[in-house]
SEBA-728254 format. One record per residue (C-alpha): residue in one letter; x, y, z. Coordinates in nm, 4 decimals. Layout:
<rs>
+---+----------+----------+----------+
: r :       px :       py :       pz :
+---+----------+----------+----------+
: A :        X :        Y :        Z :
...
+---+----------+----------+----------+
</rs>
This chain:
<rs>
+---+----------+----------+----------+
: r :       px :       py :       pz :
+---+----------+----------+----------+
: M :  -5.1313 : -18.5570 :  18.4132 :
: K :  -4.8252 : -18.7411 :  18.5425 :
: S :  -4.5863 : -18.4504 :  18.5789 :
: C :  -4.5846 : -18.0724 :  18.5822 :
: T :  -4.2104 : -18.0600 :  18.5044 :
: R :  -4.2473 : -18.1305 :  18.1317 :
: S :  -4.1680 : -17.8472 :  17.8919 :
: N :  -4.4738 : -17.8752 :  17.6615 :
: S :  -4.2550 : -17.9814 :  17.3685 :
: V :  -4.3850 : -18.1528 :  17.0560 :
: A :  -4.2100 : -18.4768 :  17.1551 :
: E :  -4.3626 : -18.4732 :  17.5031 :
: N :  -4.7096 : -18.4052 :  17.3676 :
: L :  -4.6748 : -18.6893 :  17.1195 :
: N :  -4.5634 : -18.9326 :  17.3865 :
: L :  -4.8297 : -18.8277 :  17.6362 :
: W :  -5.1343 : -18.8352 :  17.4093 :
: N :  -5.0254 : -19.1211 :  17.1851 :
: Q :  -4.8776 : -19.3524 :  17.4512 :
: E :  -4.9352 : -19.2569 :  17.8146 :
: H :  -5.2881 : -19.1207 :  17.8418 :
: A :  -5.5549 : -19.3899 :  17.8704 :
: W :  -5.8462 : -19.1933 :  17.7153 :
: L :  -6.0904 : -19.3702 :  17.9488 :
: E :  -6.3865 : -19.1590 :  17.8350 :
: H :  -6.2571 : -19.0391 :  17.4966 :
: G :  -6.1774 : -18.6951 :  17.6430 :
: D :  -6.4888 : -18.6619 :  17.8558 :
: E :  -6.2792 : -18.7656 :  18.1561 :
: W :  -6.1738 : -18.3990 :  18.1779 :
: K :  -6.4601 : -18.2702 :  18.3910 :
: G :  -6.2512 : -18.0242 :  18.5929 :
: Q :  -6.3844 : -17.7086 :  18.4281 :
: A :  -6.7441 : -17.8134 :  18.4930 :
: D :  -6.6553 : -17.8970 :  18.8520 :
: S :  -6.4934 : -17.5560 :  18.8961 :
: C :  -6.8103 : -17.3929 :  18.7641 :
: G :  -7.0232 : -17.6046 :  18.9982 :
: V :  -7.2433 : -17.7428 :  18.7202 :
: P :  -7.3029 : -18.0942 :  18.5827 :
: Y :  -7.0598 : -18.1902 :  18.3103 :
: P :  -7.3266 : -18.2500 :  18.0362 :
: E :  -7.4714 : -17.9044 :  18.1037 :
: W :  -7.1277 : -17.7432 :  18.0892 :
: K :  -7.0404 : -17.9271 :  17.7680 :
: A :  -7.3663 : -17.8157 :  17.6056 :
: S :  -7.2844 : -17.4555 :  17.7009 :
: V :  -6.9497 : -17.4825 :  17.5205 :
: V :  -7.1268 : -17.5956 :  17.2037 :
: D :  -7.3983 : -17.3289 :  17.2318 :
: R :  -7.1658 : -17.0378 :  17.3101 :
: L :  -6.8387 : -17.1239 :  17.1375 :
: I :  -6.9209 : -17.3504 :  16.8415 :
: T :  -7.2703 : -17.2869 :  16.7063 :
: P :  -7.2400 : -16.9074 :  16.6599 :
: Y :  -6.9241 : -16.9475 :  16.4510 :
: A :  -7.0124 : -17.2585 :  16.2485 :
: K :  -7.2727 : -17.1999 :  15.9818 :
: P :  -7.4452 : -17.5194 :  15.8628 :
: G :  -7.2536 : -17.6654 :  15.5722 :
: S :  -6.9333 : -17.4763 :  15.6499 :
: T :  -6.5775 : -17.6080 :  15.6390 :
: I :  -6.4464 : -17.6686 :  15.9903 :
: L :  -6.0954 : -17.7707 :  16.0949 :
: E :  -6.0549 : -17.9229 :  16.4406 :
: L :  -5.7000 : -17.9004 :  16.5678 :
: A :  -5.6076 : -18.1809 :  16.8091 :
: P :  -5.9438 : -18.3592 :  16.8397 :
: G :  -5.8020 : -18.6315 :  17.0621 :
: H :  -6.0604 : -18.9101 :  17.0617 :
: G :  -6.3368 : -18.6861 :  16.9280 :
: R :  -6.4719 : -18.5137 :  17.2387 :
: W :  -6.6081 : -18.2227 :  17.0321 :
: T :  -6.6125 : -18.3871 :  16.6912 :
: E :  -6.9721 : -18.5086 :  16.7169 :
: A :  -7.1019 : -18.1531 :  16.7619 :
: L :  -6.8765 : -18.0181 :  16.4878 :
: S :  -6.9763 : -18.2906 :  16.2408 :
: S :  -7.3456 : -18.2080 :  16.2849 :
: L :  -7.2759 : -17.8566 :  16.1532 :
: A :  -6.9933 : -17.9031 :  15.9042 :
: G :  -7.0329 : -17.9620 :  15.5354 :
: R :  -6.6661 : -18.0587 :  15.5391 :
: L :  -6.4814 : -18.1527 :  15.8605 :
: I :  -6.1016 : -18.1724 :  15.8780 :
: L :  -5.9367 : -18.3358 :  16.1812 :
: V :  -5.5675 : -18.2702 :  16.2457 :
: D :  -5.3745 : -18.4286 :  16.5331 :
: L :  -5.0148 : -18.4988 :  16.6264 :
: S :  -5.1086 : -18.8417 :  16.7625 :
: P :  -5.1546 : -19.1253 :  16.5116 :
: G :  -5.3483 : -19.3141 :  16.7791 :
: C :  -5.5937 : -19.0300 :  16.8234 :
: I :  -5.6509 : -18.9966 :  16.4506 :
: E :  -5.7035 : -19.3717 :  16.4203 :
: E :  -5.9630 : -19.3619 :  16.6984 :
: C :  -6.1447 : -19.0723 :  16.5291 :
: R :  -6.1467 : -19.2662 :  16.2041 :
: R :  -6.3033 : -19.5599 :  16.3886 :
: R :  -6.5590 : -19.3560 :  16.5841 :
: F :  -6.6746 : -19.1487 :  16.2898 :
: E :  -6.6446 : -19.4055 :  16.0147 :
: G :  -6.8957 : -19.3444 :  15.7399 :
: R :  -6.9345 : -18.9726 :  15.8038 :
: D :  -6.9543 : -18.7809 :  15.4797 :
: R :  -6.6839 : -18.5310 :  15.3909 :
: L :  -6.4592 : -18.6165 :  15.6845 :
: E :  -6.0836 : -18.5828 :  15.6365 :
: T :  -5.8160 : -18.6838 :  15.8858 :
: Y :  -5.4500 : -18.5905 :  15.9046 :
: V :  -5.1573 : -18.6739 :  16.1298 :
: N :  -4.9410 : -18.3620 :  16.1501 :
: D :  -4.6009 : -18.2611 :  16.2855 :
: G :  -4.7215 : -18.0741 :  16.5951 :
: R :  -4.6794 : -17.7275 :  16.4468 :
: S :  -4.8297 : -17.7158 :  16.0945 :
: L :  -5.1631 : -17.7613 :  15.9185 :
: P :  -5.2098 : -17.9606 :  15.5973 :
: P :  -5.1034 : -17.8096 :  15.2650 :
: G :  -5.3604 : -17.7241 :  15.0045 :
: L :  -5.6129 : -17.5666 :  15.2429 :
: D :  -5.5303 : -17.2015 :  15.1790 :
: C :  -5.8364 : -16.9797 :  15.2367 :
: Q :  -6.0738 : -17.2804 :  15.2494 :
: V :  -6.1731 : -17.3005 :  15.6179 :
: D :  -6.4613 : -17.1139 :  15.7837 :
: L :  -6.3821 : -17.2132 :  16.1429 :
: V :  -6.0765 : -17.3503 :  16.3230 :
: W :  -6.1668 : -17.5075 :  16.6582 :
: S :  -5.9249 : -17.6209 :  16.9274 :
: F :  -6.0230 : -17.6960 :  17.2863 :
: D :  -5.8236 : -17.8462 :  17.5740 :
: S :  -5.5223 : -17.9073 :  17.3525 :
: L :  -5.3214 : -17.5909 :  17.2881 :
: V :  -5.3256 : -17.5324 :  17.6644 :
: H :  -5.0440 : -17.7901 :  17.6627 :
: V :  -4.8470 : -17.6533 :  17.3658 :
: A :  -4.5371 : -17.4331 :  17.3929 :
: P :  -4.5492 : -17.0719 :  17.2663 :
: R :  -4.3223 : -17.1393 :  16.9682 :
: E :  -4.5569 : -17.4037 :  16.8303 :
: I :  -4.8653 : -17.1930 :  16.9078 :
: Q :  -4.7153 : -16.9055 :  16.7099 :
: N :  -4.6555 : -17.1345 :  16.4142 :
: Y :  -5.0104 : -17.2693 :  16.4390 :
: L :  -5.1492 : -16.9139 :  16.4381 :
: F :  -4.9652 : -16.8368 :  16.1149 :
: E :  -5.1050 : -17.1605 :  15.9729 :
: I :  -5.4563 : -17.0763 :  16.0939 :
: H :  -5.4325 : -16.7436 :  15.9124 :
: R :  -5.3254 : -16.9307 :  15.5988 :
: V :  -5.6169 : -17.1753 :  15.5936 :
: L :  -5.8978 : -16.9412 :  15.7058 :
: K :  -6.1180 : -16.7696 :  15.4535 :
: P :  -6.1367 : -16.3904 :  15.4881 :
: G :  -6.3913 : -16.3361 :  15.7623 :
: G :  -6.3303 : -16.6859 :  15.9009 :
: F :  -6.3073 : -16.7524 :  16.2739 :
: A :  -6.0806 : -16.9434 :  16.5086 :
: V :  -6.1918 : -17.0396 :  16.8593 :
: I :  -5.8880 : -17.1343 :  17.0658 :
: H :  -5.8710 : -17.2526 :  17.4284 :
: H :  -5.5292 : -17.1663 :  17.5729 :
: A :  -5.3374 : -17.1246 :  17.8966 :
: N :  -5.3221 : -16.7979 :  18.0873 :
: R :  -5.0398 : -16.7792 :  18.3361 :
: R :  -4.9509 : -16.4433 :  18.4873 :
: H :  -4.7618 : -16.2644 :  18.2140 :
: W :  -4.4678 : -16.1507 :  18.4239 :
: T :  -4.3944 : -16.5121 :  18.5250 :
: L :  -4.3526 : -16.6500 :  18.1730 :
: P :  -3.9714 : -16.6117 :  18.1698 :
: L :  -3.9619 : -16.8184 :  18.4896 :
: A :  -4.1130 : -17.1269 :  18.3231 :
: P :  -3.7771 : -17.3166 :  18.3245 :
: L :  -3.8179 : -17.3452 :  18.7018 :
: R :  -4.0506 : -17.6394 :  18.6331 :
: S :  -3.7586 : -17.8456 :  18.5070 :
: L :  -3.5693 : -17.8144 :  18.8374 :
: G :  -3.7921 : -18.0575 :  19.0245 :
: P :  -4.1236 : -18.0781 :  19.2105 :
: T :  -4.0478 : -17.8051 :  19.4654 :
: W :  -3.9548 : -17.5515 :  19.1996 :
: A :  -4.2513 : -17.6588 :  18.9852 :
: L :  -4.4796 : -17.5985 :  19.2824 :
: L :  -4.3277 : -17.2540 :  19.3351 :
: Y :  -4.3817 : -17.1697 :  18.9691 :
: R :  -4.7444 : -17.2811 :  18.9900 :
: Y :  -4.8040 : -17.0535 :  19.2883 :
: L :  -4.6340 : -16.7598 :  19.1159 :
: S :  -4.7991 : -16.8053 :  18.7756 :
: M :  -5.1468 : -16.9287 :  18.8759 :
: G :  -5.1960 : -16.8388 :  19.2415 :
: T :  -5.2143 : -17.0471 :  19.5560 :
: E :  -5.5805 : -17.1335 :  19.4974 :
: E :  -5.4869 : -17.3669 :  19.2111 :
: S :  -5.4377 : -17.7211 :  19.3398 :
: A :  -5.2800 : -17.8505 :  19.0182 :
: D :  -5.0683 : -17.7163 :  18.7344 :
: G :  -5.2646 : -17.8860 :  18.4579 :
: W :  -4.9443 : -17.8957 :  18.2520 :
: R :  -5.0336 : -17.5541 :  18.1172 :
: S :  -4.7796 : -17.3965 :  17.8854 :
: A :  -4.6046 : -17.0654 :  17.9470 :
: V :  -4.8698 : -16.8526 :  17.7750 :
: S :  -5.0707 : -16.5535 :  17.8942 :
: V :  -5.3618 : -16.3624 :  17.7429 :
: K :  -5.1211 : -16.0820 :  17.6567 :
: L :  -4.8749 : -16.3150 :  17.4851 :
: F :  -5.1501 : -16.4953 :  17.2937 :
: R :  -5.2896 : -16.1651 :  17.1679 :
: T :  -4.9419 : -16.0561 :  17.0577 :
: M :  -4.8841 : -16.3824 :  16.8710 :
: A :  -5.2269 : -16.3655 :  16.7039 :
: T :  -5.1671 : -16.0082 :  16.5904 :
: R :  -4.8260 : -16.1067 :  16.4555 :
: A :  -4.9999 : -16.3780 :  16.2518 :
: G :  -5.2462 : -16.1286 :  16.1035 :
: L :  -5.5463 : -16.2327 :  16.3134 :
: S :  -5.7713 : -15.9971 :  16.5098 :
: V :  -5.8981 : -16.0748 :  16.8599 :
: L :  -6.2744 : -16.0440 :  16.8861 :
: E :  -6.3232 : -16.1775 :  17.2368 :
: N :  -6.1335 : -16.3283 :  17.5239 :
: L :  -6.3497 : -16.5330 :  17.7591 :
: S :  -6.3120 : -16.6953 :  18.0957 :
: R :  -6.6867 : -16.7134 :  18.1680 :
: W :  -7.0136 : -16.7103 :  17.9771 :
: G :  -7.3842 : -16.7791 :  18.0181 :
: D :  -7.6403 : -16.6257 :  18.2520 :
: G :  -7.4642 : -16.5043 :  18.5615 :
: N :  -7.1357 : -16.6305 :  18.4153 :
: R :  -7.2506 : -16.9778 :  18.5108 :
: Y :  -7.0136 : -17.1547 :  18.2700 :
: G :  -6.6539 : -17.1077 :  18.1674 :
: V :  -6.2951 : -17.2260 :  18.1907 :
: P :  -6.1901 : -17.0887 :  18.5315 :
: R :  -5.9745 : -17.3855 :  18.6260 :
: H :  -5.6041 : -17.3004 :  18.5906 :
: N :  -5.7196 : -16.9479 :  18.4945 :
: D :  -5.7650 : -17.0624 :  18.1323 :
: R :  -5.9058 : -16.8482 :  17.8530 :
: V :  -6.0848 : -16.8971 :  17.5216 :
: T :  -5.9887 : -16.6450 :  17.2545 :
: I :  -6.2008 : -16.5876 :  16.9455 :
: L :  -6.0052 : -16.4714 :  16.6433 :
: V :  -6.1058 : -16.3525 :  16.2991 :
: K :  -5.9216 : -16.3255 :  15.9705 :
: A :  -6.0905 : -16.0036 :  15.8743 :
: P :  -6.1698 : -15.8973 :  15.5196 :
: E :  -6.0405 : -15.5536 :  15.4251 :
: D :  -6.3789 : -15.3941 :  15.4889 :
: H :  -6.4215 : -15.5556 :  15.8326 :
: A :  -6.5344 : -15.2736 :  16.0598 :
: N :  -6.4522 : -15.2297 :  16.4241 :
: G :  -6.7587 : -15.2763 :  16.6385 :
: Q :  -6.9154 : -15.5421 :  16.4134 :
: L :  -7.1532 : -15.7588 :  16.6107 :
: L :  -7.0231 : -16.1007 :  16.7082 :
: P :  -7.2177 : -16.4011 :  16.5747 :
: H :  -7.3801 : -16.4832 :  16.9093 :
: E :  -7.4839 : -16.1168 :  16.9412 :
: R :  -7.6336 : -16.1151 :  16.5923 :
: N :  -7.8309 : -16.4282 :  16.6773 :
: S :  -7.9588 : -16.2623 :  16.9931 :
: Q :  -8.0644 : -15.9458 :  16.8113 :
: A :  -8.2381 : -16.1472 :  16.5415 :
: S :  -8.4711 : -16.2852 :  16.8066 :
: E :  -8.5249 : -15.9362 :  16.9544 :
: P :  -8.6170 : -15.6963 :  16.6674 :
: N :  -8.6076 : -15.3940 :  16.8923 :
: T :  -8.2878 : -15.4360 :  17.0212 :
: P :  -4.7052 : -16.8938 :  15.6529 :
: G :  -4.5488 : -17.2119 :  15.7598 :
: S :  -4.4403 : -17.4951 :  15.5321 :
: P :  -4.5798 : -17.8339 :  15.6376 :
: S :  -4.3370 : -18.1181 :  15.6218 :
: I :  -4.5009 : -18.4594 :  15.5820 :
: F :  -4.8679 : -18.5310 :  15.6466 :
: D :  -5.0371 : -18.8663 :  15.6714 :
: R :  -5.3826 : -18.8256 :  15.5217 :
: S :  -5.6920 : -19.0445 :  15.5196 :
: Q :  -6.0277 : -18.9393 :  15.3782 :
: K :  -6.3501 : -19.1287 :  15.4378 :
: N :  -6.5116 : -18.9535 :  15.1420 :
: E :  -6.3278 : -18.7472 :  14.8890 :
: A :  -6.4028 : -18.3778 :  14.9062 :
: P :  -6.4234 : -18.1804 :  14.5841 :
: G :  -6.0883 : -18.0587 :  14.4632 :
+---+----------+----------+----------+
</rs>
């Protein structure tokens, strides 16, 4: 990340991911979370799939990946999805995903406007997945995305969203970052703590704010995670990030319902509204209308 003084705007995200970032390992260059957990990157990445994707993606389901970049998680998602929809602000990223996953059945790709999801997907998606992308997106755009996620999810559908988590009381101080490196450093210390050696260009979002925005969009928070696995071996501790699991609940959704990964565990132990503007679409194989 070249600068921590950016404001996380749509224009800055477009420029950074479409022009500046080199994508040397197609997204796998971001090994910082694994390093912070003290585990090898392939092991950490497998834990993300096992804990955060597989329990919420039934085989043959419709999955929408928001901001796939160069397809860091797309391989795992495509092995589960009956229909996979990739949506990214960056035309370059979408073009690379088209190249990498050429020939995959029922794969659809869209270039979006940085705040909306494609039209015509109302109540069609079982899972929305976004990792290491909305951490860089400003609250206004995240709020719009959450309304859009509610629109496209089926009742009972899930969204698994990786997002920033600055100290809530510091969020109004985010403009300090624009005053120069010294002020940006001060804001990092205030909002993340002195133990963080980098800002990570995280947006001015906290767990509390994200929950408020999700509730406003009609989504319920099932879980908020910083760690998982035996002994909390894995997680997203770097920059104090969080992963929030949301559900668009049907009317009869009961409080206390077991989460998918808990149901899987028990099964093995018997005793225990936005309006999108213009979208550029390319489909490798036409999905049923």
